[in-house]
C-alpha positions in Angstrom: 131.0 118.4 104.4 130.8 119.6 100.8 131.1 123.3 100.0 127.7 125.0 100.0 126.2 122.7 102.6 124.2 124.0 105.5 124.8 122.0 108.7 121.9 122.5 111.1 122.3 120.7 114.4 119.6 120.9 117.0 121.4 120.3 120.3 120.0 117.9 122.8 118.8 119.5 126.1 118.7 123.1 125.1 117.2 122.2 121.7 118.7 125.3 120.2 119.5 125.5 116.5 123.1 126.4 115.9 124.1 127.5 112.4 127.6 126.1 112.3 129.6 125.1 109.2 133.2 124.6 108.4 135.3 127.3 106.9 134.2 128.3 103.5 130.6 127.3 103.9 127.9 129.4 102.1 126.9 132.6 103.8 123.3 133.4 104.3 121.9 136.8 103.5 119.8 137.2 105.5 120.9 134.5 107.8 119.2 131.1 107.0 117.1 132.4 104.2 118.7 130.1 101.6 117.9 127.0 103.6 114.3 128.3 104.2 113.7 128.8 100.5 114.8 125.2 99.9 112.4 123.9 102.5 109.6 125.9 101.0 110.4 124.5 97.5 109.6 127.2 95.0 108.2 130.7 94.9 105.6 131.0 97.6 102.6 133.4 97.5 103.1 134.8 101.0 100.1 137.1 100.6 97.9 134.1 99.9 99.2 132.3 103.0 98.5 135.3 105.2 95.0 135.6 103.8 94.3 132.0 104.6 95.6 132.5 108.1 93.4 135.6 108.6 90.4 133.7 107.3 90.8 130.2 108.8 93.5 130.6 111.5 96.0 128.6 109.5 97.0 127.9 105.9 95.8 124.5 104.4 95.3 125.3 100.7 98.8 125.4 99.4 101.0 122.4 100.5 104.1 124.5 101.0 107.3 122.8 100.0 105.8 120.0 98.0 105.4 121.5 94.6 108.8 120.5 93.2 108.4 117.0 94.5 104.9 116.6 93.3 105.9 116.7 89.6 107.5 113.2 89.8 105.9 112.0 93.1 102.3 113.0 92.9 101.0 110.2 95.1 103.6 110.8 97.9 102.9 114.6 97.8 99.2 114.1 97.9 99.4 111.7 100.9 101.8 114.0 102.8 99.5 117.0 102.2 96.9 115.4 104.5 99.3 114.2 107.1 100.0 115.4 110.6 103.7 116.0 109.5 102.5 118.7 107.2 100.4 120.3 109.9 103.0 120.2 112.6 103.7 123.9 113.1 101.6 127.0 113.5 99.2 125.5 110.9 98.1 123.2 113.7 95.9 125.1 116.2 96.2 122.4 118.9 100.0 122.8 118.9 100.1 126.6 118.4 98.0 127.3 121.5 100.4 125.3 123.8 103.6 126.7 122.3 102.3 130.3 122.6 101.9 129.8 126.4 105.2 128.0 126.6 106.9 131.0 124.9 105.1 133.4 127.2 106.1 131.6 130.4 109.6 130.4 129.6 110.8 132.7 126.7 111.7 131.9 123.2 115.0 130.3 123.9 113.6 127.5 126.1 110.5 127.2 123.9 112.8 126.2 121.0 112.6 122.8 122.7 109.3 122.4 120.8 110.5 124.1 117.6 113.2 121.5 116.8 110.5 119.0 115.7 107.5 121.3 115.1 109.0 124.5 113.6 112.3 123.7 111.9 111.7 126.2 109.1 111.4 129.0 111.7 114.6 127.9 113.4 116.5 127.7 110.1 115.5 131.2 109.2 116.0 132.6 112.7 112.3 133.2 112.9 111.5 131.7 116.2 112.5 134.7 118.2 110.4 137.4 120.0 109.2 138.7 116.6 107.8 135.3 115.5 105.3 135.8 112.6 102.7 133.0 112.8 101.2 134.0 109.4 104.5 133.6 107.6 105.2 130.7 105.2 107.9 129.5 107.5 105.4 129.1 110.3 102.8 127.4 108.1 105.0 124.9 106.2 105.2 122.2 108.8 107.6 119.4 108.1 108.2 119.6 104.4 109.5 116.9 102.1 113.1 118.2 102.0 113.5 118.3 105.8 113.2 114.6 106.4 114.9 113.7 103.2 117.9 115.9 104.1 118.6 114.5 107.6 122.0 112.9 107.4 122.6 111.9 111.1 120.7 111.2 114.3 123.6 110.8 116.8 121.6 108.9 119.5 118.1 107.8 120.3 117.5 110.1 123.3 115.3 112.2 121.1 114.5 115.9 121.6 115.1 116.8 118.0 118.8 116.3 117.8 119.6 115.7 114.2 121.8 117.0 111.4 120.3 118.3 108.2 122.2 119.2 105.1 120.1 121.4 102.7 122.4 121.1 99.7 121.2 121.4 96.1 119.0 118.6 94.9 120.3 117.2 91.6 118.0 115.9 88.9 118.7 112.6 87.3 121.9 110.9 88.5 122.5 111.5 92.2 118.9 112.5 92.9 118.0 109.3 94.8 121.3 109.2 96.7 120.8 112.9 97.8 117.3 112.3 99.1 117.6 108.9 100.6 120.2 109.2 103.3 121.1 105.8 105.0 119.1 106.5 108.2 115.8 107.2 106.3 113.2 104.7 107.4 115.1 103.4 110.4 113.5 103.5 113.9 116.5 105.6 115.0 115.5 108.2 112.5 112.0 108.5 114.0 113.4 108.5 117.6 114.7 112.0 117.2 111.2 113.5 117.4 109.2 110.6 118.9 111.3 110.3 122.1 111.1 113.3 124.4 112.7 114.3 127.7 111.6 117.3 129.7 114.9 118.7 130.8 115.7 120.8 133.8 115.7 123.9 131.6 112.1 123.1 130.4 110.6 122.2 133.8 112.7 124.6 135.9 113.0 121.7 138.4 114.2 118.2 137.4 114.5 115.9 134.5 111.3 114.0 133.5 110.4 111.5 130.8 108.0 112.9 128.2 107.0 111.1 125.1 108.3 107.6 125.2 107.4 105.9 121.9 110.9 104.8 120.9 111.9 103.1 124.2 108.4 101.5 124.5 108.8 100.1 121.0 112.4 99.0 121.6 111.4 96.8 124.6 108.2 95.5 123.1 107.1 92.2 121.6 107.2 93.9 118.2 111.0 93.9 118.3 111.3 90.6 120.1 113.4 92.2 122.8 110.9 92.8 125.5 111.7 90.6 128.6 108.1 90.6 129.7 106.6 89.9 126.2 105.1 86.4 125.7 104.7 86.8 122.0 107.5 87.5 119.6 107.2 88.9 116.2 108.5 86.6 113.4 110.3 89.6 112.0 111.0 92.7 114.1 108.7 95.4 113.1 109.7 99.1 112.9 107.9 102.4 112.8 107.3 102.4 109.1 105.8 98.9 109.0 102.8 100.2 110.8 102.8 103.9 110.0 104.1 103.8 106.4 102.9 100.5 104.9 103.2 100.0 101.2 100.1 101.1 99.3 99.1 101.0 95.6 100.6 103.8 93.5 99.4 105.4 90.3 101.3 105.0 87.0 102.5 108.7 87.4 104.3 108.0 90.7 108.0 107.7 89.9 109.0 106.4 93.3 106.8 103.3 93.1 108.4 99.8 93.1 106.2 97.0 91.8 103.3 99.3 91.8 103.6 100.2 95.5 104.8 103.2 97.5 105.3 103.9 101.2 102.2 105.6 102.6 103.1 109.2 103.4 99.9 109.9 105.2 101.7 108.7 108.4 98.5 107.4 109.8 98.3 107.3 113.6 95.9 108.5 116.3 95.5 112.1 115.1 91.8 112.3 114.0 91.4 115.9 115.2 93.5 117.5 112.4 91.7 116.0 109.4 88.3 116.6 111.1 88.9 120.3 111.6 90.1 120.7 108.0 87.1 118.7 106.7 89.5 116.1 105.2 87.0 113.2 105.1 89.3 110.8 103.4 92.2 111.2 105.9 89.7 111.0 108.8 88.2 107.8 107.4 91.7 106.3 106.9 92.6 107.3 110.5 89.5 105.6 111.8 90.2 102.4 109.8 93.8 102.5 111.1 92.6 102.7 114.7 89.8 100.2 114.5 91.0 97.0 116.1 94.4 98.2 117.4 93.2 96.9 120.7 90.7 94.3 121.7 88.0 94.4 124.3 86.5 91.3 126.0 84.1 90.6 128.8 84.9 88.1 131.6 83.5 87.2 135.0 85.1 86.2 138.3 81.9 86.1 140.3 78.2 86.8 139.6 77.2 90.4 139.8 80.4 91.8 138.4 82.0 91.9 135.0 85.6 92.5 134.0 86.3 94.5 130.9 89.7 93.2 129.6 91.7 95.4 127.2 94.7 94.2 125.1 96.7 96.4 122.8 97.2 94.1 119.9 98.4 96.0 116.9 100.5 98.6 118.6 104.3 98.5 118.9 104.4 101.0 121.8 102.0 102.0 124.5 98.4 102.8 123.7 97.8 105.7 123.5 101.1 106.7 122.0 102.6 110.1 121.5 101.7 112.6 124.2 99.4 110.2 125.9 97.8 112.8 128.2 96.5 114.5 125.0 94.9 111.4 123.4 91.7 110.3 125.1 91.1 106.6 125.2 88.3 105.3 127.4 85.8 102.6 128.2 82.2 103.3 127.4 80.2 101.0 129.7 76.4 100.3 129.6 74.3 97.9 131.7 70.9 97.4 130.2 67.5 96.1 131.5 65.6 93.5 129.5 63.7 96.2 127.7 66.9 98.0 126.7 66.6 100.7 129.4 70.1 101.7 130.6 70.6 100.9 134.3 74.2 102.0 134.6 76.5 103.8 132.3 79.9 105.5 132.3 82.1 106.9 129.6 79.2 108.3 127.6 80.0 111.8 126.4 77.5 114.4 127.7 75.7 116.8 125.3 78.7 119.1 125.3 81.1 116.2 124.5 82.7 116.1 128.0 83.3 112.8 129.8 82.0 112.2 133.3 84.3 111.8 136.4 83.5 108.1 136.6 84.9 107.4 133.1 87.8 104.9 133.1 90.5 106.6 131.0 93.4 104.8 129.3 96.0 107.6 129.4 98.6 109.3 131.4 97.8 112.3 133.6 100.6 114.8 134.4 100.5 117.0 137.4 102.0 120.4 138.4 104.1 121.2 141.5 100.9 121.3 143.6 99.8 117.9 142.4 97.0 119.3 140.3 96.3 117.7 136.9 97.5 119.6 133.8 95.0 120.0 131.0 96.7 122.3 128.5 99.8 120.3 127.4 101.8 122.8 129.4 104.9 120.6 129.8 106.8 123.4 131.3 104.7 123.1 134.4 104.9 119.3 134.7 106.5 117.9 137.9 105.1 114.3 137.9 102.2 112.1 137.0 98.9 111.4 138.8 98.4 108.1 137.1 99.3 106.2 133.9 96.8 103.5 132.7 98.1 103.3 129.1 98.3 99.8 127.7 101.6 98.1 127.0 101.6 95.9 123.9 99.8 92.6 124.5 99.7 93.2 128.3 96.1 92.8 129.4 94.4 95.3 131.6 91.1 94.5 133.4 88.6 97.0 134.7 85.8 95.6 137.0 82.2 96.9 136.9 79.4 96.0 139.3 76.1 95.0 137.8 72.9 96.8 139.0 69.9 94.5 139.9 67.9 93.3 136.9 70.7 93.7 134.5 69.9 91.7 131.4 72.7 92.8 129.0 76.0 94.7 129.1 78.0 96.5 126.4 81.5 97.8 126.5 83.2 99.9 123.8 86.8 101.2 123.7 86.7 104.7 122.2 89.3 107.3 121.4 89.4 111.0 120.8 92.5 113.0 120.0 91.8 115.8 122.4 89.5 116.4 125.3 86.7 118.9 124.9 88.3 121.2 127.4 91.7 121.2 125.6 89.9 121.8 122.3 88.1 124.8 123.8 91.4 126.2 125.0 93.3 125.5 121.7 90.6 126.7 119.3 89.6 129.9 121.1 91.8 132.1 118.9 90.4 130.7 115.6 88.1 132.9 113.5 84.4 132.0 113.9 83.2 129.6 111.2 82.9 125.9 110.3 86.6 125.2 110.9 86.4 126.5 114.5 83.2 124.6 115.1 84.9 121.4 114.0 88.0 122.2 116.0 85.9 122.5 119.2 84.4 119.1 118.7 87.1 116.5 117.9 85.6 113.2 116.6 85.1 110.0 118.7 86.3 106.8 117.0 85.4 103.3 118.1 88.4 100.9 118.5 86.6 97.8 119.6 83.4 96.6 121.3 82.0 93.6 123.2 78.5 92.6 124.3 77.0 89.9 126.6 73.8 88.8 128.2 73.3 88.5 131.9 70.9 85.8 133.3 68.7 86.1 136.4 71.5 84.7 138.6 73.9 87.4 137.4 76.0 85.0 135.2 77.6 86.3 132.1 76.8 84.8 128.7 78.9 86.1 125.8 76.9 86.8 122.7 78.5 86.0 119.4 81.9 85.1 120.9 81.3 81.3 120.8 80.4 81.5 117.2 83.8 83.2 116.6 85.8 80.3 118.1 87.2 77.8 115.6 88.4 74.5 117.0 91.2 73.0 114.9 93.0 69.9 116.2 91.7 70.7 119.6 93.1 74.2 119.6 90.7 77.2 120.1 91.2 80.0 117.6 89.4 83.3 118.1 88.6 84.3 114.6 88.6 88.1 115.2 92.3 87.8 116.1 93.0 86.7 112.6 90.9 89.4 111.1 92.6 92.1 113.1 95.9 91.0 111.7 94.6 90.9 108.1 93.0 94.4 108.6 96.6 95.9 108.7 97.3 94.7 105.1 97.0 97.7 102.8 95.3 95.7 100.0 92.6 94.2 102.2 89.3 96.1 102.5 87.6 93.6 104.9 87.9 90.0 106.0 86.0 87.4 108.0 87.6 84.3 109.2 85.4 81.2 109.6 85.7 77.5 110.4 84.9 74.9 107.7 84.1 71.4 108.8 86.9 68.9 108.2 86.9 65.2 108.9 90.6 65.1 109.8 91.1 68.2 112.1 87.6 69.1 113.0 87.6 72.5 111.4 89.8 74.2 108.9 90.5 78.0 109.3 89.5 79.9 106.2 89.9 83.6 105.9 87.5 85.2 103.4 89.1 88.4 102.2 87.7 91.4 100.2 90.5 93.2 98.4 90.6 96.9 97.7 90.7 98.0 94.0 94.0 97.4 92.4 96.4 94.4 92.2 95.5 91.6 94.6 98.2 90.1 96.7 99.2 86.5 96.0 98.4 83.8 98.5 102.1 83.5 99.5 102.2 87.2 100.3 99.2 86.9 102.6 100.7 84.0 104.4 104.0 85.8 104.9 102.1 88.9 106.1 100.1 87.0 108.7 103.1 85.0 109.8 104.8 88.2 110.9 101.8 89.1 113.1 100.3 85.9 114.5 101.6 82.8 116.3 101.7 79.8 114.1 98.7 78.1 115.7 96.5 81.0 114.4 97.5 80.9 110.8 94.6 80.3 108.3 94.7 77.1 106.3 93.4 78.9 103.3 92.5 82.4 102.0 89.3 82.8 100.0 89.0 86.0 97.9 85.4 87.2 97.8 83.8 90.3 96.4 81.7 91.0 99.6 80.9 89.7 103.0 77.2 88.6 103.0 75.0 90.1 105.7 72.1 88.6 107.5 68.8 90.3 108.3 70.3 92.3 111.2 73.0 93.7 108.9 75.9 91.8 110.4 78.1 89.5 108.5 76.5 86.1 108.3 79.1 83.5 109.1 76.8 80.7 108.0 75.9 82.3 104.7 79.6 83.1 104.0 80.6 79.5 104.8 78.0 78.2 102.3 79.3 80.6 99.7 82.9 79.5 100.2 82.2 75.8 100.3 79.9 75.8 97.3 76.9 74.7 99.4 74.9 77.8 98.4 75.6 77.2 94.7 74.4 73.6 95.1 71.2 74.9 96.6 70.6 77.4 93.8 71.4 74.8 91.1 69.0 72.4 92.7 66.3 75.0 92.8 66.8 76.0 89.2 66.7 72.3 88.3 63.4 71.6 89.9 61.0 69.6 87.6 58.6 72.5 88.3 60.6 74.4 85.7 62.7 72.1 83.6 61.9 69.9 80.7 65.3 68.2 80.6 68.5 68.0 82.5 71.0 70.9 82.1 73.4 70.7 79.2 76.4 70.7 81.6 75.5 70.6 85.3 79.1 71.3 86.5 79.4 74.3 84.2 76.0 75.6 85.5 77.2 75.3 89.1 80.6 76.9 88.2 78.9 80.0 86.9 76.6 80.3 89.8 79.5 79.8 92.2 81.6 82.5 90.4 78.7 85.0 90.7 78.2 84.2 94.4 81.9 84.5 95.1 82.4 87.8 93.2 79.1 89.4 94.3 77.7 89.9 90.8 74.3 89.0 89.4 73.5 85.5 88.3 72.7 86.2 84.6 69.9 84.1 83.0 69.2 84.8 79.3 66.1 83.8 77.3 65.1 84.2 73.7 61.6 85.6 73.0 60.3 85.3 69.5 57.5 86.5 67.3 54.4 84.8 65.8 51.0 85.7 64.3 50.1 88.2 67.0 50.8 91.9 67.6 48.9 92.0 71.0 49.6 90.4 74.3 48.1 86.9 75.1 47.5 85.4 78.5 50.0 82.7 77.8 52.6 85.4 77.3 51.8 86.6 80.8 51.9 83.1 82.2 55.3 82.4 80.6 56.7 85.7 81.9 55.5 84.9 85.4 57.2 81.5 85.2 60.5 83.1 84.0 60.3 85.5 86.9 59.6 82.7 89.4 62.5 80.7 87.9 64.9 83.5 88.4 63.7 84.1 91.9 64.6 80.6 92.7 68.2 81.7 92.5 67.8 84.6 95.0 69.9 84.0 98.1 72.2 87.0 98.8 71.6 90.6 97.8 75.0 91.0 96.3 74.4 88.2 93.8 70.8 88.5 92.7 69.2 86.7 89.7 69.1 88.9 86.6 66.8 87.6 83.8 67.4 89.2 80.4 64.9 88.6 77.6 66.4 88.9 74.1 63.7 89.8 71.6 64.6 88.0 68.4 63.5 90.8 66.0 66.2 89.7 63.5 64.5 86.2 63.3 61.2 87.9 62.8 62.6 89.9 59.9 64.0 86.8 58.3 60.5 85.2 58.6 59.0 88.2 56.8 56.8 89.3 59.8 55.7 92.9 59.2 57.7 95.5 61.1 54.5 97.1 62.6 53.5 93.8 64.2 57.0 93.3 65.5 57.1 96.8 67.1 53.7 96.4 68.7 54.4 93.0 70.2 57.9 94.1 71.3 56.5 97.0 73.2 53.9 94.8 74.9 56.4 92.1 76.0 59.0 94.7 77.1 56.4 96.5 79.3 55.3 93.2 81.0 58.9 91.9 81.4 60.2 95.1 82.9 57.2 95.3 85.3 58.5 91.9 86.6 62.0 93.2 87.1 63.5 91.7 84.0 65.8 93.3 81.5 65.0 93.4 77.8 67.3 93.7 74.8 66.7 93.4 71.1 68.7 90.9 69.0 69.2 93.6 66.4 71.2 95.6 69.1 73.5 92.7 69.6 73.9 92.3 65.9 74.8 95.9 65.6 77.3 95.9 68.5 79.0 92.8 67.0 79.1 94.1 63.5 76.8 91.5 62.1 74.7 92.2 59.0 72.0 90.3 57.0 74.1 90.8 53.9 77.0 88.9 55.4 74.8 86.1 56.5 73.3 85.8 53.1 76.7 85.9 51.4 77.9 83.0 53.6 74.9 80.7 53.1 75.3 81.1 49.3 78.8 79.6 49.4 79.4 76.0 48.2 81.0 75.2 51.6 77.8 76.1 53.5 75.6 74.4 50.9 77.5 71.2 51.6 77.1 71.6 55.3 73.5 72.4 54.9 72.7 69.3 52.9 74.4 67.1 55.5 72.8 68.9 58.5 70.9 66.3 60.6 68.1 68.7 61.5 67.7 70.3 58.0 64.3 68.8 57.3 63.0 69.9 60.8 64.2 73.4 60.4 62.7 73.7 56.9 59.4 72.3 58.2 59.3 74.9 61.0 60.2 77.7 58.6 57.3 76.6 56.4 54.9 77.0 59.3 56.3 80.3 60.6 57.9 82.2 57.7 55.5 84.5 56.0 57.4 85.2 52.8 57.0 81.7 51.3 60.6 80.6 50.9 60.9 78.1 53.8 64.3 76.7 52.6 65.9 80.1 52.4 64.5 81.2 55.8 65.7 78.0 57.4 69.3 78.4 56.0 69.5 82.0 57.1 68.1 81.1 60.6 70.6 78.3 61.3 73.7 80.2 60.2 72.4 83.5 61.8 71.9 81.6 65.1 75.4 80.3 64.9 77.1 83.7 64.5 74.8 85.6 66.8 75.1 82.9 69.4 78.9 83.6 69.6 78.2 87.3 69.8 75.8 86.7 72.7 78.3 84.5 74.5 80.9 87.3 74.2 78.5 90.0 75.4 77.3 87.8 78.4 80.3 85.7 79.2 79.1 84.7 82.7 75.5 83.9 81.8 73.3 80.8 81.7 71.0 80.4 78.7 67.4 79.2 79.2 65.5 77.8 76.3 62.1 76.2 75.6 63.9 74.1 72.9 64.7 70.4 73.3 68.5 69.7 73.7 68.5 68.4 70.1 68.3 72.1 69.0 71.3 73.3 70.9 72.9 74.3 67.6 70.6 77.3 67.3 71.3 78.5 70.9 74.3 80.5 72.1 77.3 78.4 73.3 76.5 78.9 77.0 75.6 76.3 79.7 71.8 75.7 79.1 68.8 75.2 81.2 65.8 73.6 79.4 62.4 75.0 80.6 58.7 74.4 80.2 57.1 77.5 78.8 53.8 78.9 80.1 52.8 75.9 82.2 54.4 72.8 83.6 54.6 70.0 81.0 54.3 72.4 78.1 57.1 73.4 75.7 54.9 75.3 73.2 56.5 78.7 72.7 54.0 81.3 73.9 54.5 83.7 70.9 53.2 81.0 68.5 49.8 80.7 70.3 47.0 81.7 68.1 45.7 85.3 68.4 42.0 84.3 69.0 42.4 84.7 72.8 44.5 87.8 72.6 43.8 90.7 74.9 44.7 94.4 74.5 
């Protein structure tokens, strides 16, 4: 070992920290303080830490030990600051209460059994003795960055916190990565040192007992492919970090990122109590998402009048619950309902005070003391055996049978979890100062893992609701779609998914997974396929992945499989295009039917509005006319024909062509009055209104530039050869009010050309609706076009040109 190194070895069994180093190693004055200061990072405001402990019962404001790392690794530091690793010591009330009693009953020497993995800073500084100061920074730092990144050896996988840590100087630049990434970092062996626990004879005062068993349970599980009893084998052995430290998107400031990704240092698991008591909503939500779907729940029936609730731990590499499985409450909430919804039988429903009834089926282990009485305070020093263990092995089904009361019409089962029981929370949180934190500490949150529902007929037979719709039959093989979605839910870039069957003449149905990605880089199709291949048997693999912006919901708020299927296959886009192309509205076929459908399909897939643009011009009137109202009503109805899903509504935008009016010499006062009247009526119908002058301004267009161009010889030649020149001049003679029809026509045609390109740039996904004949496409924006009748079917007269005699105020 290099000079200046601190060798801290936590010995298996006794779990004592021995400060031992070869000759010439650095001395500590006082003993261990140098190592402690390195764990804490930089100068620490001890008074602020003590003030926080006095106020809240623990310190959560200053993430001790992370400041030096956060300069280059802000994402990692921020994630760690919400993790259970940070709150592992006396800054965790649920741990602190148990270890206080342990120390009181067994003494500080034996209680160091806990400190090896919960309080290393106290051990390093010789602070775990009788004079332990719970408000000191050493007691509030938890497991800081430098601790894990300085562990150089884990000599075996028996656990109990036996590891070697070398707190040498951390170099900057060259040598930094090598110093902080020891070879074992990230290996399952590394994690085993604190996630495999034996209760030794010294701890129990009696005999050796197995405590936490996550490493061995994982080692012999289907996740590694070693388990003799496992039917399913992972395509690639999965380790601790695959589930608990997946790669997530990183910010540009994160220096540890590779390809924009970083290992997630939130260390998500079952601990929902800690973020809840701190009011850390983001960490709590992430924990709930992590837990959702880790196990499945299904309903089955052997004989009428009884129902089996079948549980399977699907996304767990060890037992469920893991960790100290007597502390984590997992249970079945069961409800039998009458036809009118009245509960006839129920169990597992928390009472008003949050406690569970004695008839609740718990998925957990229950330790017992020497008299066979159940332990409820995590007092491992008193454990002598186990009353029961109903925890779930990976992919090993467990069935619980419930009898149905007479007149049962429906049943519902939910698999729920809560980090601690209400009784344990009351014990652990008693010492906290009164206030919101204590209130939250006393009421750990309940999280739903999975649910199932079914109907019961008069003969007592079970009829699964919804499940048959979730079965896809491909080549004669039944595929339960939620199994695929549970696998996809583990991908860090996927926000939601829904797997559906799409009719196929060759195989019956193809399996298509619709996926909604989180913000950030979307994974490639090949990455998704590889990800699923590691988690599912080949017969469950989707044929295709369909990225969508949302999952459409039906009237009940649930994802509509039928509607989603129509979006993915393009059937819904066909329906909308057909509705928009009804002869009730159109005067001619669309300019490009395939382009129209493509834009509708893109909007439906992405979950954005279907944009429909329309010009609205000016004529002899300043006031509103009944034909204006009729034409606006028809535009509204035309847009409503495209309304199918809330996430992709029709959006009609009227462009008031005030620049055309100026070119025609229409007085500004008349333009302003008519604009205000049309805008009010259009907005009352849910349409948007924009002025053409605003588009000109945003695009940098000016009348002077248009005039300069039309006076060039090149344009003059084009104008003379224009096939519609005479018709444009004739229209200008009828509508221009300044007398120079030729000039107005030239300005109008070139102005429409440049402004049309500006409109297409401003509304790149839009469809353009027009009352013009297709012959006049040259004066419309270069967008797919829909040709409409104006204020009534069979009429293409533009409403703004109707005479003012019938105008109304």
